N, C-alpha and C positions, 0 to 999 in steps of 0.2 A: 087554422090559418086560411083556408080557402074562403071561409065565411067573411073574413075581413077584406080579402081581395075583392070579393064580389060587392061588398058594401061600398068600398071606395070607387069602384067602377060605376056603380049606380049613382053615387054622389056626383061624380064627374059628369055623367049624362044629364042629371037633373040641373046642375049648375049651368051647363052649356045651353040647355034649352031656355032657362030663365034669363041668362045674361047675354045669350047669343055671342059669346066670346069663349073660344077654346082656351086661350092663355089664362083667363080668369078662372075657368073651371079647373085648371091644373094646379092652382095655388094650394088647395088642401093636400094634394100629393107631394108638392114641394115642401110643405111644412112638416109632413110626416117623415119625409126623407131626411130633412135637416135635423129633426128630433132624434132619428135613429143614428145619424152620424155623431151627434152630441153624446148620446149614450155610449157609443163605442169608445169614444175618447175618454169619457168619464170612467168607464169600467177599466180601461187600460191604465189610467192614472192611479186608480185605487189599487190595482194589482201591483203596480210598480212600487207603491208606498209600502205594501204589506210584505214585499219580498217574494211573492209567488213567482214572479218572472225569474228572479235569481236562482231559486231552488229548481225551477224547471230547466234552466240552462245547465246547471251543474249535473243534473241527472242525465241530460242528453249527451254531455261530454264523457260521462263515465262508461 
């Protein structure tokens, strides 16, 4: 995971130097964050459909 963090930091630096705009340089990070949020919701929805959430709550109550 640290390799990916370093890569996005370098990408932000390169984009900032080329565009001379920090907000534009942050756009790739915003897109990755949005994709991560979307995946969290997608996985949660899939688990709700398969009943994994129901079985986990019944075990926790026991």
